[in-house]
DRENVOPA-319353 format. One record per atom (N, C-alpha, C): chain; atom name; x, y, z. Coordinates in steps of 0.1 Angstrom, whole numbers. Each point is the difference from the previous one (the first is absolute). Layout:
   mol   atom       u       v       w
     A     CA       X       Y       Z
...
REM end
This chain:
   mol   atom       u       v       w
     A      N     -26    1192    -128
     A     CA      13      -6      -2
     A      C       7       0      -9
     A      N      13      -4       3
     A     CA       8       7      -4
     A      C      15     -12      -4
     A      N       8       4     -16
     A     CA       8     -11       1
     A      C      12      -7      15
     A      N      -2      10       3
     A     CA       8     -10      14
     A      C      -5      -8       6
     A      N     -13      -3       0
     A     CA      -8      -9       9
     A      C      -2     -12     -12
     A      N       1       1     -13
     A     CA      -2     -14     -12
     A      C      18      -5       3
     A      N       5      10       7
     A     CA      17      -5      -5
     A      C       1      -9      19
     A      N      -4       4      10
     A     CA      -1       0      10
     A      C      -4     -19       0
     A      N     -15       4      -5
     A     CA      -8     -16      -1
     A      C       3     -11      -4
     A      N      10       9     -18
     A     CA       6     -15      -9
     A      C      13      -4       7
     A      N       6       7      10
     A     CA      11       0       7
     A      C       1     -15      13
     A      N     -11       7       7
     A     CA      -5     -10      10
     A      C      -8     -12      -7
     A      N      -7      -1      -7
     A     CA      -2     -12      -5
     A      C      12      -9      -8
     A      N       8       4      -7
     A     CA      10      -9      -6
     A      C      13      -6      11
     A      N      -4      12      13
     A     CA      14      -2      10
     A      C      -8     -11      11
     A      N     -12      -3       1
     A     CA      -9      -4       8
     A      C      -2      -2      17
     A      N       8      18       0
     A     CA      -1       6      15
     A      C       0      15       1
     A      N      -6       5      11
     A     CA       3      13      -4
     A      C      15       5       4
     A      N       6      -8      11
     A     CA      10       3       5
     A      C      10      -4     -12
     A      N      -1     -11      -4
     A     CA      13       1     -10
     A      C      -5       8     -14
     A      N     -15       7      -5
     A     CA       3       7     -10
     A      C       7      12       6
     A      N      -6       8      16
     A     CA       8       9       1
     A      C       9       5       6
     A      N      13     -11       0
     A     CA       8       1       1
     A      C      12      -8     -13
     A      N      -5      -3      -6
     A     CA       7      -4     -14
     A      C      -1       7     -14
     A      N     -12       6       1
     A     CA      -5       3     -12
     A      C      -2      18       1
     A      N      -9       4      12
     A     CA      -9      12      -3
     A      C      11      11      10
     A      N      15      -6       8
     A     CA       0       5       8
     A      C     -10      13      12
     A      N     -11      -9       4
     A     CA      -3       5      12
     A      C      -5      -7       7
     A      N      -6       7      11
     A     CA      -4     -12      12
     A      C     -13     -10       1
     A      N       0      -3       8
     A     CA     -10     -13      -2
     A      C     -18       9       1
     A      N       1       6      18
     A     CA      -9       4       0
     A      C      -5      13     -10
     A      N      11       6      -7
     A     CA     -14      14     -15
     A      C       5     -12     -10
     A      N       3      -5      -4
     A     CA      -6     -12      -6
     A      C     -15      -9       1
     A      N      -2       0      12
     A     CA     -10     -10       1
     A      C     -12      10       2
     A      N       2      12      -1
     A     CA      -9      12       4
     A      C      -2       3     -18
     A      N      10       3      -4
     A     CA       0      -4     -16
     A      C      -6      -6      -4
     A      N       1     -12      -2
     A     CA     -13     -15      -2
     A      C     -16       2       4
     A      N      -4       5      10
     A     CA      -9       3       5
     A      C      -3       8      -4
     A      N       0      14      -1
     A     CA      -3      10      -9
     A      C      -3       0     -15
     A      N       4     -12     -10
     A     CA       4      -8     -10
     A      C     -17      -8       4
     A      N      -1      -8       3
     A     CA     -12     -11       5
     A      C     -12       8       3
     A      N       4      14       9
     A     CA     -12       8       1
     A      C      -3       7     -13
     A      N       4       2     -10
     A     CA       0      10     -11
     A      C      -7      -9     -11
     A      N       4     -17      -2
     A     CA      -6     -12      -6
     A      C     -12      -1       5
     A      N      -1      -1      11
     A     CA      -7      -4       7
     A      C      -5     -17       2
     A      N       7      -8       0
     A     CA       3     -10       6
     A      C      13      -6       3
     A      N       3     -14      10
     A     CA      12      -3       0
     A      C       5      -8      -8
     A      N      16       5       0
     A     CA      10      -4     -12
     A      C      11     -10       7
     A      N       2       3      11
     A     CA      11     -10       3
     A      C      -7      -7      16
     A      N      -2     -13       4
     A     CA       1      -2      10
     A      C       5      -2      10
     A      N       7       5      10
     A     CA       8       0      10
     A      C       1     -10       3
     A      N      14     -10       2
     A     CA       2     -14       5
     A      C      13      -3      12
     A      N       1      -3      10
     A     CA      12      -1       9
     A      C      11       1      -6
     A      N       2      -9     -13
     A     CA      15       3     -10
     A      C       0       6      -9
     A      N     -12      13      -1
     A     CA       3       6     -13
     A      C      -9       4      -2
     A      N      -5       2     -11
     A     CA     -14       4      -6
     A      C      -2      -8     -14
     A      N      -8      -1      -5
     A     CA      -7      -9     -15
     A      C      -8      10      -7
     A      N      -4      -7      -8
     A     CA     -15      12     -10
     A      C      -9      -6       2
     A      N     -10       7       3
     A     CA     -13      -3      -3
     A      C      -7      -4     -14
     A      N      -9      -5      -7
     A     CA      -3       0      -8
     A      C      -6      18      -9
     A      N       0       7      10
     A     CA      -5      14      -6
     A      C      18       3      -5
     A      N      14      -6      12
     A     CA       2       9       0
     A      C      13      -9     -14
     A      N      -2     -16      -2
     A     CA       7       2     -12
     A      C      -6       4     -15
     A      N     -14       2      -4
     A     CA       0       6      -8
     A      C       4      17      -2
     A      N       2       6      10
     A     CA       0      17       6
     A      C      16      -3      -3
     A      N       7      -6       0
     A     CA      15      -4      -1
     A      C       4      -4     -18
     A      N      -7      -1      -3
     A     CA       2      -1     -17
     A      C      -3      16      -3
     A      N      -9       2       2
     A     CA      -1      14      -6
     A      C      14      10       5
     A      N       1       2      10
     A     CA       7       5       9
     A      C      15       1      -7
     A      N       7     -11      -3
     A     CA       5       0      -7
     A      C       3       6     -10
     A      N     -12      -2      -9
     A     CA      -5       5     -15
     A      C       0      17       2
     A      N      -9       4      10
     A     CA       5      13      -1
     A      C      14       5       2
     A      N      12      -3      10
     A     CA       7       3      -1
     A      C      14      -3     -12
     A      N      -2      -8      -5
     A     CA       5      -5     -12
     A      C      -1      12     -11
     A      N     -15       3      -6
     A     CA      -5       8      -5
     A      C       6      17       6
     A      N       2       4      12
     A     CA       6       9       4
     A      C      13       5      -4
     A      N       4     -17       3
     A     CA      14       5      -9
     A      C      -2       1     -15
     A      N      -4      -8      -7
     A     CA       1       1     -14
     A      C      -4      11      -6
     A      N     -12      14       7
     A     CA      -2      12      -4
     A      C      15      10       9
     A      N       4      -6       7
     A     CA      10       7       2
     A      C       8       0      -8
     A      N       2     -13      -7
     A     CA      14      -5      -8
     A      C      -3      -2     -10
     A      N     -12      11     -11
     A     CA      -6       5      -7
     A      C      -2      10      -6
     A      N      -4       7      13
     A     CA       7      15      -3
     A      C      19       6       2
     A      N       4      -5       7
     A     CA      12       2      -2
     A      C       7      -4     -14
     A      N      -7     -10      -6
     A     CA       3      -4     -14
     A      C      -4      14      -9
     A      N     -12      -2       1
     A     CA      -6      17      -8
     A      C       3      11       5
     A      N      11       0       9
     A     CA      -1      12      -1
     A      C      19       3      -5
     A      N       7      -8       0
     A     CA      16       2     -10
     A      C      -3      -7      -9
     A      N      -5       3     -11
     A     CA       1      -9     -12
     A      C       7       6     -11
     A      N      16      -6       2
     A     CA      13       3       0
     A      C      -5      -6     -16
     A      N       0     -13       1
     A     CA      -9     -11     -12
     A      C      -7     -11       0
     A      N      -7       0      -9
     A     CA      -8     -20       2
     A      C       7      -6      10
     A      N      -2      -4       8
     A     CA       3     -15       7
     A      C      -7     -11       0
     A      N       9     -11       1
     A     CA      -6      -9       6
     A      C       0     -15       4
     A      N      -1       3      12
     A     CA       3     -15       9
     A      C      -4     -10      -5
     A      N       6     -11       3
     A     CA      -1     -16      -4
     A      C       7      -8      12
     A      N      -6      -7       0
     A     CA       7     -11      14
     A      C      -4     -13      -5
     A      N      11     -12       2
     A     CA      -1     -10      -5
     A      C       5     -13      10
     A      N      -2     -13      -5
     A     CA       1      -8      12
     A      C      19      -5      -6
     A      N      12      -1       7
     A     CA      11      -4      -3
     A      C      -2     -12      -9
     A      N      11       3     -20
     A     CA      -4     -10      -6
     A      C     -12       2      -9
     A      N      -9       5       1
     A     CA      -9       4      -8
     A      C       9      13     -12
     A      N      11       4       1
     A     CA      11      14      -2
     A      C      -1      -7     -17
     A      N       3     -10       1
     A     CA       5     -10      -8
     A      C      -8      -5     -16
     A      N     -14       2       6
     A     CA      -7      -5     -13
     A      C     -11       9      -1
     A      N      -5      12       9
     A     CA     -15       8      -2
     A      C      12      13      -3
     A      N       2       1      12
     A     CA      10      18       0
     A      C       0       4     -16
     A      N       9      -7      -5
     A     CA       3       2     -14
     A      C     -10       5     -12
     A      N      -6      -7       0
     A     CA     -14       3      -6
     A      C     -11      12       1
     A      N       1       1      16
     A     CA     -12       9       3
     A      C       9      11       0
     A      N      16       5       3
     A     CA       8      13       0
     A      C      -1       2     -19
     A      N       0      -9     -12
     A     CA       3      -1     -12
     A      C     -20      11       1
     A      N      -5      -6       3
     A     CA     -12       7       1
     A      C      -5      15       2
     A      N       8       3       7
     A     CA      -4      10      13
     A      C       9       9     -12
     A      N      10      -3      -1
     A     CA       6       8     -10
     A      C      -5       5     -15
     A      N      -8      -8      -4
     A     CA      -8      -1     -13
     A      C     -14       8       6
     A      N      -4       2      10
     A     CA     -13       9       7
     A      C       5      16       2
     A      N      11      -3       8
     A     CA       2      16       5
     A      C      15      -3       3
     A      N       9       8      -7
     A     CA      19      -7      -1
     A      C       1       6      12
     A      N      -7      16       3
     A     CA       9      11       8
     A      C      -5      -8      19
     A      N      -5     -10      -1
     A     CA      -2      -6      11
     A      C       8      -5       9
     A      N       0       5      10
     A     CA      15      -7      13
     A      C      -7      -7       5
     A      N       5     -14       0
     A     CA      -5     -19       6
     A      C      10       4      14
     A      N      -6       0      10
     A     CA      10      -7      13
     A      C     -10     -13       2
     A      N      11     -14       7
     A     CA      -1     -12      -4
     A      C       2      -5      20
     A      N      -8      -9       3
     A     CA       8      -4      14
     A      C      -6     -17       3
     A      N       4      -3       1
     A     CA       2     -16       5
     A      C      -6      -5      10
     A      N     -15      -5       2
     A     CA      -2       2      20
     A      C      -8     -15       0
     A      N       0      -7      11
     A     CA     -11     -12       3
     A      C     -15       1      -6
     A      N      -5      -5     -10
     A     CA     -14       2       1
     A      C     -10       7       6
     A      N       0      -8      11
     A     CA     -11      15      10
     A      C       6      15       1
     A      N      12       0       3
     A     CA       6      14       0
     A      C      -1       5     -11
     A      N      -7      -4     -10
     A     CA       6       7     -18
     A      C     -22       5       3
     A      N      -8      -9       4
     A     CA     -16       1       2
     A      C       3      11       8
     A      N       7       5      11
     A     CA      -1      11      10
     A      C       5      14      -5
     A      N       8      -4      -8
     A     CA      10      11      -8
     A      C     -11       9     -10
     A      N      -6     -10      -8
     A     CA      -6       6     -13
     A      C     -21       4      19
     A      N       2      -7       5
     A     CA     -14      11       7
     A      C       8      12       5
     A      N      10      -1       4
     A     CA       2      12       9
     A      C      10      12     -17
     A      N      -8      -6     -11
     A     CA       3       9      -8
     A      C      18       4      -4
     A      N       6      -8       0
     A     CA      13       1       1
     A      C      10      -9     -12
     A      N     -10      -8      -4
     A     CA       0      -4     -12
     A      C      -6       2     -10
     A      N      -1      -4     -14
     A     CA     -17       1      -5
     A      C       1     -13     -11
     A      N       5      -6       7
     A     CA       1     -13     -14
     A      C      12     -13       6
     A      N      -6      -7       3
     A     CA       5     -16       4
     A      C       3     -14      -4
     A      N       5      -3      -3
     A     CA       3     -18      -2
     A      C      -6      -6      17
     A      N      -8      -7       0
     A     CA       1      -4      14
     A      C      -9     -15      -1
     A      N      -4      -2      14
     A     CA     -11     -10      -1
     A      C     -15      10       4
     A      N     -11     -13      -4
     A     CA     -10       9       0
     A      C       0      -1      20
     A      N       3      10       6
     A     CA      -2       0      18
     A      C     -15       1       3
     A      N      -3      -2      16
     A     CA     -13      -3       1
     A      C       1      12       8
     A      N      -9       9       0
     A     CA      -3       7      12
     A      C       5      19      -7
     A      N       3      -8     -13
     A     CA       2      15      -4
     A      C      -6      12      -7
     A      N      -9       5       9
     A     CA      -8       7       3
     A      C       2      16     -16
     A      N     -11      -2     -12
     A     CA       6      12      -8
     A      C      11      -6     -11
     A      N       1      -9       2
     A     CA       9      -7     -13
     A      C      -5     -10     -12
     A      N       6      -1      -9
     A     CA      -6      -7      -7
     A      C      11      -8      -8
     A      N      -2     -10      -3
     A     CA      10     -12      -3
     A      C      -2      -5     -15
     A      N       5       5      -8
     A     CA      -1      -4     -14
     A      C       6     -16      -9
     A      N      -2     -12       1
     A     CA       7      -9       3
     A      C       9       1     -15
     A      N      11      -6       5
     A     CA      13      -1     -14
     A      C       0     -15      -5
     A      N       8     -13      12
     A     CA       0     -11      -5
     A      C      -5      -9      15
     A      N       2     -12      -4
     A     CA      -6     -10      11
     A      C      17     -11      -1
     A      N       8      10      11
     A     CA      13      -8       1
     A      C      -1     -12       5
     A      N       3      -6      -7
     A     CA       1     -18       9
     A      C      15      -2       8
     A      N      -7      -7      11
     A     CA      13      -2      12
     A      C      13     -16      -7
     A      N      10       9       2
     A     CA       9      -7      -2
     A      C       9      -4      18
     A      N      12     -16      -2
     A     CA       3      -2       9
     A      C      12       1      -1
     A      N       7       7       9
     A     CA      15       8       0
     A      C       6     -14       7
     A      N      12      -9       1
     A     CA      13      -4       7
     A      C       8       0      -6
     A      N      11      -7       7
     A     CA      14       3      -1
     A      C       3      -5     -16
     A      N       8       5      -2
     A     CA       9      -7     -16
     A      C       2     -11       4
     A      N       5      -3      12
     A     CA       8     -19       3
     A      C     -13      -4       8
     A      N     -12       3      -1
     A     CA      -8      -7       5
     A      C      -5     -17      -8
     A      N      -4      -2       7
     A     CA      -2     -19      -6
     A      C     -12       2      -6
     A      N      -8      12       4
     A     CA     -17       1     -12
     A      C       9       5     -12
     A      N      10       7      -1
     A     CA       4      11      -9
     A      C      -3      -5     -12
     A      N       6     -18      -2
     A     CA       3      -6     -11
     A      C     -17      -3     -11
     A      N     -11       3      11
     A     CA     -17       1      -7
     A      C      -3      15      -5
     A      N      -9      -5     -16
     A     CA      -8       7      -4
     A      C      -5      11      10
     A      N      -9     -13      10
     A     CA      -9       5       4
     A      C      -2      -5      14
     A      N     -12      11      11
     A     CA       4      -1      16
     A      C     -11      -6       2
     A      N       2     -10      10
     A     CA     -20      -9       5
     A      C      -4       8       8
     A      N      -8       5       7
     A     CA      -5       2      18
     A      C       9      -7       9
     A      N      -6     -10      -8
     A     CA      10     -11      14
     A      C      11       3       1
     A      N      10       1     -11
     A     CA      15       4       1
     A      C      -1      12       9
     A      N      -7       8      -1
     A     CA       2      15       7
     A      C       2      -1      15
     A      N     -13     -10       4
     A     CA      -2      -4      15
     A      C      10      -8       4
     A      N       8      -8      -3
     A     CA      13      -1       2
     A      C      10       5       6
     A      N      -1      12      -6
     A     CA      15       8       2
     A      C      -3      13       4
     A      N      11       4       8
     A     CA       2      12       8
     A      C      -9      12      -6
     A      N     -14       9       0
     A     CA       0      11      -4
     A      C       0       8       6
     A      N       6      11     -12
     A     CA       2      15       3
     A      C     -11       4      -7
     A      N      -6      13      11
     A     CA      -5       9      -9
     A      C      -4      12      -1
     A      N      -5       6     -13
     A     CA       5       9      -4
     A      C      -9      10      -5
     A      N     -14      -4       9
     A     CA     -11       8       3
     A      C       1       8       8
     A      N      13       4       9
     A     CA      -6       5      14
     A      C      -3      10      -3
     A      N       1      12     -11
     A     CA      -4      12       1
     A      C     -11       2     -15
     A      N      -4     -13      -2
     A     CA     -12       1      -9
     A      C     -11      -8       2
     A      N      -8       3       6
     A     CA     -17      -8       8
     A      C      -3      -5     -13
     A      N      -7       1     -13
     A     CA      -2      -2      -8
     A      C       6      -9      -8
     A      N      16       4      -3
     A     CA       7     -20      -1
     A      C      -1     -11      11
     A      N      -2       7      11
     A     CA       4     -10       9
     A      C     -19      -4       1
     A      N      -8       1       0
     A     CA     -13      -3      -3
     A      C       1     -12     -13
     A      N       5       4     -15
     A     CA       0      -6      -5
     A      C       5     -14       0
     A      N       9      -1       6
     A     CA      10     -13       5
     A      C      -5      -9      12
     A      N      -7      12       7
     A     CA      -5      -9      13
     A      C     -15     -11      -9
     A      N      -6      11      -8
     A     CA     -13     -11      -7
     A      C      11     -13     -11
     A      N       8       9      -9
     A     CA       6     -14      -3
     A      C       6     -17       7
     A      N       2       5      14
     A     CA       9      -7       8
     A      C     -12      -8       4
     A      N     -10       4       2
     A     CA     -14      -8      12
     A      C      -9      -9     -17
     A      N      -1       8      -8
     A     CA       0     -10     -11
     A      C       2     -11      -7
     A      N      15       3       6
     A     CA      11     -10      -4
     A      C      -1     -10      14
     A      N      -5       1       8
     A     CA       0      -8      17
     A      C      15      -1      -1
     A      N       7      14       3
     A     CA       8      -3       1
     A      C       3      15      11
     A      N      11      -4       5
     A     CA       3      10      13
     A      C      14      12      -3
     A      N      -3      11       1
     A     CA      12       4       0
     A      C       7      11       6
     A      N       4      -6      12
     A     CA       4       9      10
     A      C      14       3       0
     A      N       0      15       2
     A     CA      11       7      -6
     A      C      11      -3      16
     A      N      12       0      -1
     A     CA      10      -4       6
     A      C       9      17      -2
     A      N       0       3     -11
     A     CA       5      17       0
     A      C      -6       3      -6
     A      N       3      16       1
     A     CA     -11       8      -7
     A      C       9      10      -7
     A      N      -2       3     -11
     A     CA      11       9      -6
     A      C     -13      14       1
     A      N      12      13      -4
     A     CA      -8      12       6
     A      C      -8       3     -19
     A      N       4      -1      -6
     A     CA      -7      -2     -16
     A      C       6     -10      -6
     A      N       1      -2     -15
     A     CA       2     -13      -5
     A      C      10      -4      -3
     A      N      11      17      -5
     A     CA      11      -2      -1
     A      C       3      -3      13
     A      N       3       0      11
     A     CA       6      -5      17
     A      C      -7     -15      -3
     A      N     -11      -4      -1
     A     CA      -2     -13      -3
     A      C       8     -10      -3
     A      N       1       6     -20
     A     CA      10      -7      -2
     A      C      12      -2       2
     A      N       7      13       6
     A     CA      12      -1      10
     A      C       3     -14       7
     A      N     -16       1       8
     A     CA       4     -11      16
     A      C      -6     -11      -8
     A      N      -6      -6     -15
     A     CA       0     -14      -3
     A      C      16      -4      -3
     A      N       5       5      -4
     A     CA      14       1      -3
     A      C      13      -4      14
     A      N      -2       8       6
     A     CA       3      -1      16
     A      C      -2     -12       5
     A      N     -15       1       0
     A     CA      -5     -19       9
     A      C      -3      -8      -7
     A      N       1      -3     -14
     A     CA      -3      -6      -4
     A      C     -17      -8      -7
     A      N      -9      14      10
     A     CA     -14      -5      -7
     A      C      -3       5     -11
     A      N     -14      -1      -2
     A     CA      -7       2     -10
     A      C      -8      13       1
     A      N     -10       9      -8
     A     CA      -8       9       7
     A      C      -5       3     -14
     A      N     -14       7      -2
     A     CA      -6       1      -9
     A      C      -5      18      -6
     A      N       5       1     -13
     A     CA      -3      13     -10
     A      C      -8      -1      -6
     A      N      -3      15      -2
     A     CA      -4       0     -15
     A      C       9       4     -11
     A      N      -6      -6     -11
     A     CA       6      -2     -13
     A      C      10      12      -2
     A      N      -2      15       4
     A     CA      12      11      -6
     A      C      12      -3      11
     A      N      -2      -9      11
     A     CA      14       0       5
     A      C      11      -8      -5
     A      N       1      -1     -10
     A     CA       9      -9     -12
     A      C      12       7       3
     A      N     -12      17      -8
     A     CA      14       6      -1
     A      C       9       5      10
     A      N      -1      -6      13
     A     CA       8       1      14
     A      C       7      -7       1
     A      N       0     -16      -7
     A     CA       4      -9       4
     A      C      22       0       1
     A      N       0       0       8
     A     CA      15      -5       2
     A      C       5     -12      -3
     A      N      16      -3      -3
     A     CA       2      -9     -10
     A      C       0     -12      13
     A      N      -3      -2       8
     A     CA       0      -8       8
     A      C     -10     -11       9
     A      N     -14       9      -9
     A     CA      -9      -4       2
     A      C     -12      -4     -18
     A      N      -2      -5       0
     A     CA     -16      -6      -9
     A      C     -11       3       4
     A      N     -10       0     -13
     A     CA     -16       3       0
     A      C       2     -13      -4
     A      N     -17      -8      -2
     A     CA      -2     -12      -2
     A      C     -19       2       3
     A      N      -3      -3     -14
     A     CA     -20      -1      -2
     A      C      -4      -8      13
     A      N      -9       3       3
     A     CA      -7     -10      11
     A      C     -15     -11     -11
     A      N       5      -6       3
     A     CA      -9     -13      -6
     A      C     -14       0       7
     A      N      -5       1     -15
     A     CA     -21       4       2
     A      C       1      12      -5
     A      N     -11       7       5
     A     CA      -4      11      -7
     A      C       9      11      16
     A      N       9       6     -10
     A     CA       1      10      14
     A      C      -8      12       0
     A      N       1       2      19
     A     CA      -8      15       8
     A      C       7       7      -8
     A      N      -5      11      -3
     A     CA      -2      13      -5
     A      C      -4      12       6
     A      N       9      13       4
     A     CA      -1       8       8
     A      C      -3      14      -8
     A      N      -8      11      -1
     A     CA      -2      11      -7
     A      C      10       9      -1
     A      N       5       3     -10
     A     CA       7      15      -3
     A      C     -12       8      -4
     A      N       2      11       6
     A     CA      -7      14       1
     A      C       1      14      -9
     A      N      -2       3      -4
     A     CA       3      16      -2
     A      C     -10       7       7
     A      N       7       6      11
     A     CA      -5       4      12
     A      C       0      19      -1
     A      N     -14       6       4
     A     CA       1      13      -1
     A      C     -13      10       8
     A      N       0       7       6
     A     CA     -10      10       8
     A      C     -12       8      -6
     A      N     -12     -10      -6
     A     CA     -12       5      -1
     A      C       1      18      -1
     A      N       8       7       3
     A     CA      -5      14       6
     A      C      15       5      -4
     A      N       4      -2      -4
     A     CA      12       2     -14
     A      C      -6       5      -7
     A      N       4      10     -10
     A     CA      -6       7      -8
     A      C       8       0     -10
     A      N      14      -2       1
     A     CA      12       1     -13
     A      C      -8      -5     -10
     A      N       1      11     -12
     A     CA      -7      -6     -11
     A      C      19     -10      -5
     A      N       7       4      -3
     A     CA      11     -10      -2
     A      C      -3     -17      11
     A      N      -4       0       9
     A     CA      -5      -9       8
     A      C     -13      -9      -6
     A      N      -6      10      -8
     A     CA     -15      -4      -7
     A      C       4      -9     -14
     A      N      11      11      -4
     A     CA       3      -9     -15
     A      C      13      -9       1
     A      N       5      -7      12
     A     CA       9      -9       5
     A      C     -11     -10      -1
     A      N     -11      -2       9
     A     CA      -4      -5       7
     A      C     -11     -10     -15
     A      N      -6      12     -14
     A     CA      -4      -7     -10
     A      C       7      -4      -5
     A      N      14      -7       2
     A     CA       8      -2     -13
     A      C       4     -13      11
     A      N      -4      -9      11
     A     CA       4     -10       9
     A      C      -2      -4      -9
     A      N      -6     -10     -10
     A     CA      -3     -12      -7
     A      C      10      -1     -12
     A      N       5      13      -1
     A     CA      14       0     -12
     A      C      12      -3       8
     A      N      -3       2      10
     A     CA      15       1       9
     A      C       2     -16       5
     A      N     -11      -6       4
     A     CA       1     -11       2
     A      C      -2     -11     -12
     A      N       3       2     -13
     A     CA      -3       0     -14
     A      C      18      -5       0
     A      N       0      13       2
     A     CA      22      -1      -2
     A      C       5      -4      12
     A      N      -1      -4       6
     A     CA       5      -7      13
     A      C      -3     -16      -1
     A      N      -6      -1      -5
     A     CA     -12     -19      -1
     A      C      13      -4     -15
     A      N      10       8      -6
     A     CA       2      -3      -9
     A      C      15      -2       1
     A      N       1      -2      15
     A     CA      13      -2       2
     A      C       2      -9      10
     A      N       8      -8      -1
     A     CA      -5     -21       2
     A      C       2      -1      17
     A      N       6       9       3
     A     CA       0       4      16
     A      C     -17      -4       7
     A      N      -6      11      -9
     A     CA     -18      -5       3
     A      C      -5     -14      -1
     A      N       7      -6     -12
     A     CA     -10      -9      -5
     A      C       4     -13       3
     A      N      -3      -2      14
     A     CA       1     -13       7
     A      C       1     -11      -9
     A      N     -12      -4      -7
     A     CA       8     -17      -8
     A      C      11       3      -5
     A      N       8       7      -7
     A     CA       7       1      -6
     A      C      13       0       3
     A      N       1       8      16
     A     CA      12       1      12
     A      C       0     -11       9
     A      N      -9      -7      -4
     A     CA       0      -7      10
     A      C      -2     -18       1
     A      N     -10       0     -12
     A     CA      -2     -17      -9
     A      C      11     -11      -1
REM end
């Protein structure tokens, strides 16, 4: 079995067909790809794909194999990245990722800790969606990230930093803007803008909230991220639900309001790869409670004070 067999199998599984995978992803012919998949199944000893008229579907064994194949390919990428970084030790580096908006509250405190622990370290920063941050951690391209506890993140650990309450965001001129708190039934009557298209964890929290409140939040518009969702709120006159930290990104023409009752919360975590042996990373993780305490002293995190 070779790495190309795993890449071919993952491509076919994700595209749902041999022809599509051959043309779009692998730049090879369908007969050649079919032979490679048959060779793989022969090596594994079980059927991984079930051929159908409209493509292929994974067998139960194939679904299990897919998870492991993805992890193996990610580990290869991480090994390559780690070897390259080790071979070029110009100066210590730490690569960090974050969700847009968190740089206002969390990054300054973490950067101060890095300067205290290892002032010679070169820090690189990038902003991505939560699933993209998890993937970058698994590939070894990031050492640390502020993100949601994404599922199917093999080899990652998540250290809880905060349970962020959700807020309603609506136009400043909206009839509900005069209220201090928004009721679930008020949301159900408005144009709803989804802020969670690229955040399955946040989407699950919002869906659970709507279900428990007995309302339906069917998105008429979808933002690519929280920032674009708030722009759509301003332009369409709709409403959206966002985590507390999004207050850092409010434009003058929109306002945030608390939700009536016990608000739903979404976990914010510090994610890292369990295989990352960086001494600096371990020292920073040991100070996570201190980081949380420093940030909690800011009113933006203190929900009751900021919004009651």
